[in-house]
N, C-alpha and C positions, 0 to 999 in steps of 0.2 A: 539431435534429440529429437524423442517423439512428442507429439502434442497432447494436449491435457486428455483427450479423448482416450486414447493410447493408456495413459497412466491409468483411466477409469477401469479398461480392460485389465491390464496386469494387475492392478489393485484387487482384483477379483481373486487372484492366486497369491497374495501375500502371506496367507495364514489359511490353515487348513477350515477354522471355523468361518470364513468368509469368502470359500470357493464358488458359491453362488450368488454372491452379492450383486444387486441390480445397481441401476444407475442411480436410483432412488435411495437404496443403502448408500452409495459411495457418496452422496449429497449428505446424507444423515450423518456418515462419518467425517465429514469435513465441520460439524458442529459438535461433534462425540469426542472430547478429549482424551478417553480411553481407547477408542477405535482408532484415531487419529496416531496416538502412540503407538499402539500395535503395528500398525501398518509401517511407521518410520523406524521402528525398532527392527522388522522384519527385514525391511530393505537394507539397512546398516549391516544386520547380520549377514546378509547374503553377499554384500560388498566385500567386507572384512576377510568372510572365508575365501572368497575369490581370489582376494588380493594376494593374500596369504598363501595359496595355493599357486598363483602364477608364478609368484618368484622361482620355485624351483623348476617350474615348466619351463619358463623363459631359460634358466641357466641350463638346463638339459636340451634345449632346443638346439638346431642346426647353427642358428645366429650365436647362442651364447658357446657351443662347442668350437664350430669351425672359423666363425669371424672374431670373436672377442677371446678365444682361444682359453676358455675357462673350460677347464674337463674335472668334472664331478665324480666320484666313484658310482660305479654303475653294479649294484649285485646281480642285477636282472636286466637283461636285454631294453635299452634306452626307451624303445617305443611302447613297450609294456609300463615303464615306469612313467611315460606320458601318459600313457591312457589310462591308468589308475588315478594320476592327479587331476587331469583333465575332465574325465567322465562326470565327477559330481560339479565341478564349474558349469558344463554345458547343461546337465539335466536337473539339477538343484537349484543352484544360482541363477542358472540362465533359462530355466522354465517359464519365468513372464513372458520372455521374449517369443518364445516358442507358442505358448498359448496365447499371446497377443497377435500373433500372427494366424491364427485361427479364425479370432473376431474379427479381425481384420478382410481376410479372404471372405468371410460369411458376409461382411457388409460391402465385399466387392469394392473394396480399395487396397490400393499398394501402397502402405506408407513405411516409416523407418523400422516397425517391427519386422515388417517381412523383407527387407532389405539385410537387418542385423540376422535374423534368424536363418535367411539364406546364407550370409557367409560365416556365419558360426558352425551350420550344419554341415555344409559343404566341406570346410578344411577339417572338420571333426569326422565326418564318416569316411573321406576320403584317406584319412589318417588311419582310421580303422581299417579299412580294406586292406592298406598296406603292411599294419601290424600283424594280421592273421593272415596274409597271403605272402607276397615275394619280398615284404621288407622294404628299406628306403626311408628317404629323410622325408618326414613328415611335417603337418601344419597344426599340430596341436596347439602350439604355443597362439598360434593368430586366433583361433577359437576362444582360450582363454583369456587373451588380453582384452580381444573385443567386448566380451562380456564384462569383464571387471572394468574398463572404461566407461560403458555404458550405465552399468550400475551405480558408479560413484554420481554420475550427473542425475541420476533417477534421485537418489539419496539427499542430494543437495536441495533438490526442487522438492520435496517432500518436507526436508528441514524448513524452508521458507514459508511453507503452507500453512505453518501452525499460527494460531492468531485468533481465528474465528471463533472458537469456543470462549476464548478469554474475553473477547470483545462484549460478546452476548452475556457473560457473568458480569462483567463490570456495568451494563446496562441495568439489569437487575439488582447491583449494588447499590443503586443511587437509591432504591426504596428502602426505607428503615424497616429492619424487621419486626418492631414492634411499634404501637402506636397509642394515643390515648382518646378512647371514645367515651362519651356521655348518654348513658343510659339509664332511665329512670331516675335523673337526676345525680346519679353517681359515675364517677371517674372509674372507668376501667382500662387496664391494660391487656390489649389483644394483639395478637398477631396481625400484620397489615393485611396478609391474605385474607383475614376473617373479616376486614370491615366490610359493611352493607349497604345497600342502597339507603340513601336518606339517615345515615348515623350522623350523629354531631362529633365532630374530630376537634379536639383540643390540642393547638401546637403551641408549645413555649418557645422564647428566644433560642436560637442556635440548632432547633430542631429541622429535620428534614420532613417535608409535607409527605404522607404517604400515599393519598390519590388525589384525583381531582374533583373541585367542588366549588362552591360560592360561600363566600364570607358572609356570615350573619351577623358575628360581633366581634371588637376589637379594629384596631388599626395598628401596621407594622409595614416595614421595608421587607421585602422577600426577593433574595437572589437567586433569578431564574437562568443565570448563565449555562450552566450545566444542560439546561434543558433548550433554551432561547439562543443561547451563545453571545446574548446583548450583555454587557459588563456593568450597568449601572443597575443597581436594584428597583423594582418597582414597588411603588407604595400601594398596598392594599387596605381596603375599606369595605365597609358593610356593601353588597352588591358584586363586588369584583370576584373574579374569577383566578383560582387557584390550581397550579400544576403539580402533580405527582413528581418527587424528585428534585424539587426546589427547595431553596434553605431559608427559614424563617430567620430573622436576623435581630429584629429590635424590640417589638411589643408581641403580645398574647392573643392569637387568634383563635376565632371557633368557625367551623366552616360545617358545611352540610356536603357529607360524601355523594357526590352526583354520578362518577365515571369510577368503578372500581373493576379490578382484575383486568382482563383482557379489553376493557373500554378506555382504559385510562390512555393518555398521549405518549406516555414514555411503552408504554405495552404496544401500542401502534407503531412506535419507531423502531423497538426490536422486531416486531413482525416484518416490518419493511427491509430491513438490514436481513434478515434471515432469506426472506423472498428474493431480493436481489442477488445476494450472493450466491444462493445456490441455482439462480436460474441465469446467471452471466457465463455466457460462453466465451471463454478466451481465443485468441486469435490462431489461426493455422499458423504452424512454424515453418519457417522458411525450408528445413532439412526435408519436411516430408513433400514438400512441394517438387524437390529434386528426387526424392526417394523412388517415387513410383518410375521414374525414368530411367532410375538407375536399376532397378529390379528387373525391369525389361531388358535393359541393356545387358547385365549382370547374367541373367539365364540362358537370354537368348545366345550370347557370345559363348556360354558354355555348350548348348548344344549344337550350334553352328560349328564351333568349335571339334567337338567329338564325332560328329556326323562326318563332316570334312575329311578329317584324318583317318578315321575308322574305315570308312566307305572307300574315300576316293584316294588317299594318302598308302604310304607303304611301310606303315608302322602298326605294331600290335597293340591289342588293346589295352595294356596297361599305360603304353607311352601315349595314346590319345587320350585316354582320362586323365594322364597328368596332365596335359595342355588344357584339357576343357577345363579342369578344377583349377588349375593356376589362373586360368581366364575368368572365371568366376571368383576365386579369391581377390585376385587384383581390382576388380570391379566393385568389389564390398569392403571398402579400406577400413581400417581403425579409425583414419583421418577423419571420415564423414561423420562418425559418431562424437569426435572431438570437435568436429568445425564451430558449431555454435556454443559446447559450454565452455570452452578456452578462451572464446570472446567474452563469454558472459562472465566468467570467473573473473578477466582481468578488467571487466567495464565496472562490475558490483564493487570490485577491491577498489577501485578510481573514486567512486562516488561515495563508498564509506570513510576514506581519508578523506572527504571533503564534507562530511556529514549529512550525505545524501544515501538514505537508505533503501534499495529496491528488493522486492521481497521474494520476485522468480524472474527467470529468464523470459517467459511469455511478456511480463510487463516492461523487462527492460526494451524487449523488442517493439512493443505495442507503443511505448513513450513518444517514439518517432512520428506515430502516425495522426497524432493529436492534431485537430482543425480548429477547435474551440475550446476555451476554458472557461469553466465558473469559479468565481473566487469569493469566498465568503469574506463580507467587510471586516467584521470584529474580529479581532484576533491574526487575521491571514494579511489584510492589506492596511489594518491599523492596529496599535499596541494592544488593544482591547482593556485598555483603562483610561479615563478622563485626565486631562491635562489643561491647566489655566493657559488659556491663547490671548485673552485682551482683559484688560482692566481700564475701564473709562472711568472719569470722575467729572462730578458737575456740582454746580451749586459752591463755587469756592474752596470744595473738598481736593486735596492731591490723591494720587493714585496708591501711594504710601498709605494713607490715612483709610482709604478705603479697604484696602487689602488687611492692613492690621485689624481693623474691628471686626472684619468677617472671620479672619483665622484665629482671632483669640474667642470667638462665639464658637466657631466650629471645631476646635481643638480637641474637644471631648469626645466628638461623635467618629463613629467606626465608616460613615458612609463614604463612598468613593468620591462624590463630589467634594464633603469636607476634606478629606485627607488632600486633594488635590489643590485646595486653596490654602490649606496648612503649608505643605511642601511647596508651593510657589512663592510663600512669604520665608520661608527659612531660606530659601535660593537667594531671594533678595535682600536676605539679612537684616530682614525687620523683626523686632525685639516683640516677643509675645509675654512679657513679664506682667502685664496688666491682670488685676483680679477680676474675676466674674462675681458681682455680687449677687445678682439674682439670674436665673435661668428658667427658661420655660420653653419647651418644645411644643409646638403646633404641629401636631401630626398631620402629614399630609402638605403643609404650606409651609413651613419652615421654623425659625429659631428666635426668641426674644430674649433679650438678656441687660443687664446695667452693667455698665463699666466706667468707674469714676464719675458715677453720678449722671452720666449720660445712658440713655435708654436706646439701644441697638437694635435693628429689625434686619434680618437675614433671611432671604426665600424666594419663593415663587412671585411674580406679579398679582395672582389672586390674593396673597396676603396684604399687600398694599392697598388693594380695593378695598378691603375687609376693613383694614385700618384706616381707609380714606386718607391715605397720603399721596401727595400730587406725583405721577410719574410722568408728565408730560414732558421733562425736560431729556428723558431718555428714551422715548418712544422709538424714534428714528432708529437708534442703535439696537433697539429690541427687535425691530423688525428685520435690519439688517442681519444682526446677527444670527436671528433665526433662520433666513433665508440661508445662512452659509451653514446649518445644521448643527449649531452650537447651542448648548444649554446656559439659560441666563439666571444668573443669581443676583438679585438686588439688595443693596445694601442702605440703610437708613439710618440718620442719628437725629434721636430728638425729633422725631416724625418729619425729618427733613431729608428727601433724598440725596445720598452721597455718593453713588454712584452705581455700577454695574461691573460684575466680574463674568467673563465667558469662560465656560470649559468645551471641550471637545476630546473625544477618541481621536488622538493625533496619528496621522499617516505615518507609516513605516519608512525609514531613510531610503530604501531600496525600492519601495513599491512602484514609483514612477519609472524608473530606470526599467525595471522589470517588464510593466506595461508595454514600453517603448519596444522593448526587445523582443517580446510576443508578437506584437504587430509586424515586426521586421521579418519574423520566420513565417509572418503569413497566418498567423494563428489570431483567430479572434477573440478578446478578452469580453467576459462578462463580470458584473458583480451581483450577488445575491446577498439579502439581509433583511433580517425581521424589523429593522428601524423604519423610520418613517421615511416617505419618499423625499420630501425635503432635503433630508440629512444625506440619503443615500446620492442623490443627484449632486449635492454639494460635493461630495468624496468622490464621485464620479469624473465630476468636472476638474476637480486639480488633477486627477490619475489620467484623464484624457479616456475614459471609458464609456462608450457609446450605448451599450445595452444594459440595463439596470432591470433587476428584479427587486422591490422593495415591498415591504409589509409582507412578505413571506412567512407563513407558519412552518414549524418544523416538519411536519409531514408533507408539506407542499414543497418543499424544496427539491426532492426526487422528481416531481412532476415537472419542474422547469428544466434540470437535467435532461428528460425524456423528449421535450418539447424540441431540444436542440439537436438531438438524437433524430427525431421525425425528420428533421430538416436536412438529413443526409451527414450530419456531422459524426467526428470521431471526437468524443468529449470527455475532457478531466475535469474534475472537480478537486478544488482545494479547501479544505477547511480544518477547525480545531475544536469543535464543540460536538456534544452528544446528539444534538439537531441535525449537524452534517452527516453524521453516520448513514442514515438511510441515502442521502445523495451521493456519498462516498461511493456506497456498495454499487448504486444503480447506474453510475458513470463508467465510460469503458476502460477510465483510469481513475482511479482515487488516490489525492496526494493530502496529507497531513502534515501540518503544521506542527513541528515537534514538542512546542509549549503547550499543545492543547491536551484534550483528555485523552486518558487510555484507550476509550471506546474509538474515538478518531483515528487514533495511530495504528488501532490493531485492525480497522475495517479497511483502510487504505493499503494499497499496493508500493505507494512510494511514501516515504516518512522522512521530512526535511527538520534535521534535528536542530539546526540553529533559528530555526522560524523566520527567516531571512527569506522573502519573497523573489529574490534574483536566483535562488536555488532551484525555484521550478525551471527558469531559464537553462540554467547550468546541467539539470537532469533531462531536459531536453536534447541539449547538446550533445551530452554525454551518449544518449540512446541512439542518437540520428549517427554518431562517430560508431558505438558499437555494432548497430545494423550493417553499417558498410564493412566492417572486418567479418561480419558473420557472412555476408555475400562472397566478400574474396576468399574467406576459406573454405565455402562451399564451392567455389570456383577450383581453387587448388585441389582441395581434397577429391573433385571429380576427374578434372583434366588431366591433373597428374597420372591418374589410373587409367583413362581413358587413352592417353597416349600408348601406356605400356600394356593395354591389352592386346593389340596386334603381335607383338613380342612374345607375352605370355603363351597367345594362341599357336605361337609357330608358325606364323607369316611368313618371318623370314630364315627359317630352319632349313628347307630344301635350298633356296639360294645361297644364303651366308652362313649357314650353319648358326644363326642366333635362336637362342630360346631361353627362357629363364627357370634357372634352376630352383628346387625348394626354398634352399635358404636365401636366393637372391630376392624371391619373389617377396618373402619375410621380411627381409631387409628394405626392399623398395615401399613396404607398408610402414613400416617403422618410419622411413626417410620421409613419406608425404604427411606423417603425423607429427615431426620436428618442423617441418616447414610450417604447418598450419599454428602449430603452439609457439613458434618464432613470430609469425604474423600478427598474432593475436596479444603479444606482450609489444608490439611497436603502438598498439592503443594507447599506451602511457603517454605517448607524444601530445595528446589531445589534454593531456592533465594541465597544461600552462592557460587552457580556456576555461578553468573551471576556476581559476583564482580572484 
C-alpha cells in the first residue's frame, strides 16, 4: 500500500470539487466530517465499480478461459469486450494512481504509486496494442485486478481515519450550550459563547461550568475528571479556580469569568489536539521502500529485454515487445499491492477479537517501533475510583465500629470517598440500620451527626483541629498513609478519636504485570498524572516505574511527550480522559483505554476496549508479529517475481525454448498473491500469545 503522503496526493482527485486540494486543505478534510465522508464515499464507489467490472474481465481473460476452462458467450471479439470493460477501471477507478504517479515523479520520488501505475499501464497499453493490431492473448485482467486490490486497501484505510471531527465535537460538547449570568443584579440565561470577561456566572448543583474563572461566593464539590482525569471531586470555595467543562456537584457557586472563548483550558486542549493531529507525519510504509527499487527493476528489465531482443535477437517487433511487457508485468505484481494489506487485515482482525482496535495500517506497523511509553495514572494504571484500603482503630474502638459510624454518616452522600466507605462496610456485612438524628455538613472539612445519642465527626484532620479533638494517637499512621498516597478520613465519637479510614485509587490487577512485560520488551515506561508527587511516587514504586511526571496540568502533558521524543524515543501515550487528548495526539502512537472518554478514544490510534493495561503489551506483540509478516510478504512478492523475470524476458528462450505465455504470466501473478495471502493467514498462530 502507498504511504500517507501518497494518500494526500490521491485525495486531490477523489472528487471534481477537490481536484486542486492543497496539503493544508487535506488536513482540514481530516477534521471536516462532510469532506472526509465525501472522500471516503468516492473511494468506496471507485472500488465497488472496479470490483464489479473485474469479475467479467477475469472470466473472459486467458486465465478464466484457458486455465479455468470457463467459456462465456462473446458477441464480439473477446479483446474488444475486455477493452470496453477495462478502460473505465484503469482511467476512472485507477486514475488516482496515475495522477499519484505524477505527484511522486514531480517530487523526484519512486513509490508504490509509480509501481502500480507502471504495472497497470504496461499491461493495459500492451493489451490495447494487441487488440488494435495483430490480436493475441492480452493482460487486461492484470491491470483491472491490480487497480481493484489497491483501491480496496485505500478504502479500508480511509474508513479507519474517521473520528477526528467526532473527537473535536465531543470536546466542544463538554461546554453547556447555555449558562446563567448575573448582570445588574438580575439572573439572565445566555449562550455560553456570549459570556464576557468579568461576568458573574451562577452554577447550580449538577450543572456544567461554562468557562474558566475564580469563585467569589459559595462552596461545592466539583468533578473535574473530564478535564483533569482525576476521579475525586475537588472542594471549591471563595478564591479557588474553576475550569470550563467540569461539573458542579453539591452546592451553588458564583464565580467571575476570567478566561472565555479560545482562552479557556478546554479551548486550549482542543487547539492542541487539532495542531498535533494535523501536523503528525505518519511513518514511511515498508512497501514504498521496496517500491523505488522495483520500479527501476521493472522498467529497466523491460527496456533491456526489448532492446536485447529487437536489436540483437532474431525475433520480430511484436515478439520483442511481448517479452518486454511480460518482464515489466511480472516485476509489478498484484502480490506487492496485497503484501501489507493482507497482513494488516489479519492482524487487525486478531486484535479486534481480543478487544484491541487498531485504527489504520500505519499504526499497526508503527506500534512495533515504540521505545518509550507514557501511561496516565488514573483510569489507566488505576481503577479511577477510590477504594478503602485501611481501617485503623484506636482508643478501645474496633475497626467494625469505626467503619460503621463512618458509613452511617456518609450513607447519604454522593461523594466518591463516601461511596467507598459505604461499599466497604457493605462488603464486610456491617449493619447500617442506625438512624441519623442530627446531620450537619461542614463544607470543605467533613460531616457531623448524632447517632443513638452519640456525636460522630467524620472528615479531614483540619476539622478535628478546629474542634480541638486530640489526634496524637493516629499521627504516625496519618503520615505513613499519606506517604503511600492515600486519602485519610478521621472518625471521632463524642469528641474522642476512634480511628482512621484510608482510601486510594487502587492499582489495576494487571498493571504491574504489564509494566514488567514492557520492560522486558526494552520499552521504558513513564507515568504521568495531575496528582500530587507523593501519590504518584507511591503508585510508581508499587509498579516499578522509575520515571514519573506528577502535578502535570492538562495542557502540559503533551510537553512531557515531546520531551521524550526530543530524547530520540518513539513514544506511545496511554490515557482515558479529555486531559489526555493533546498528549495522545502528540505522541507517535496514541493508545486509549476503552473505559475512557469518547475524546480520548477518537484521538488515539489504538483503543483498548477492556481497559486492561496488559492489552498494551498484547498490541505491541501483535504489531511486531504483523510487521514480520509484512516483511515476509514483501520478500515473497518481490523474490517470486524477480526469479520469474529472466524467464519472462526470454533469457532461456533460445537455449531451452522457455518463455512465459501471457496466460502463464497472469497465473504466476495470481500464484504470488495466493502465497502472500496464505502467509498472512499464518499470522493467526500468534493469537495464543494474546490470551
